[in-house]
C-alpha positions, 0 to 999 in steps of 0.5 A: 169353689168347684169349676164348672168347666168340666161339669155338664148340665143335668140331663146332658152328657160330655160331648166326647161320649157316644151319648153326648154325640147322640144328643148333639145330633138330636139337637141338630136334627131338632133345630133343622126340623123346627126350621123346616116347620117354620118355613112350612108355616110361612109357605102355607100362610102364602098359599092361604093368602093366594086362596083368599085373593082368588076367592075374592075375585071369584066372588066379584066375577059372580056378582058382576055376572048376576048383575049383567044377567039381570040387566040383560033380561030387563032390557030386552023384553020384545024380540024382533024377527030378522028376515034371513033371506032378501026374498021375503021382502021382494 
């Protein structure tokens, strides 16, 4: 029965050969890039959560502002002039 100790998988090269070292380097680089991509996705997700929270706050403030403006315009229909100097009453 043949031993699998000296055999390599199809498409792979022995680690001691230049092609094997290149393949090993590419595999390590691919793992590093996958890690960077995962971290980038996590960071993007965190930023999206911050944007969503900010949008919620902005919409709440806009609604409150509109309600305050509506309340303010409905309450003060008549203006009463206030004299600027005391000489007018004397």
